C-alpha angles and dihedrals in degrees: 000000000000133000116234096232093054097044122085116179114230093245093065118079145128120300112261098203119083116244115249117259113264117249093238096052110123118220099218133127134239087254091060090050092048090051090053089050090052092047093051090045090055095044103041105021101031089238092298095130116086123253104263137177109260117191142178107237134158140056134262096263096048117122093208114082099181146351137198113208120211147070137233107321096004134077124185106178150291131262124194130188108239095203092098137079118280092253091053091048091053091046091052090047091056090047092053092045089060087057090051088051088054091050097047112023099032096030095221135117113274107254132153093248134129097298092047092052094047092048091049090051089050093050091045088057090049096047099034087226134111114230138163097330115151106222 
């Protein structure tokens, strides 16, 4: 006797064809993303954030659009899903850079609390763009 959650009929399997590339996928490199990180660091943080590896990672069906890796006092890097428009990629980059600011300059874990929200509002006023702000 089989259990339904352990049994997979032979006719069901993974799709063999690759999914078509999404229209909004930007065709940029990790170097381009790192240059944007360095530019934003210079403009909005006066180059106080550390030089970090910033990579495009992910796939088009991923629910996570970006991540900042680190903890209070330490930052390891940023990954961003490139299956978005260029504006969304830059918005997510700014969002993750606020987390890096929390790790390094404020020496706290990067949460979406009061400081994070106020800093995002401040950057939104500077950039005239809305990005990653939890309302």
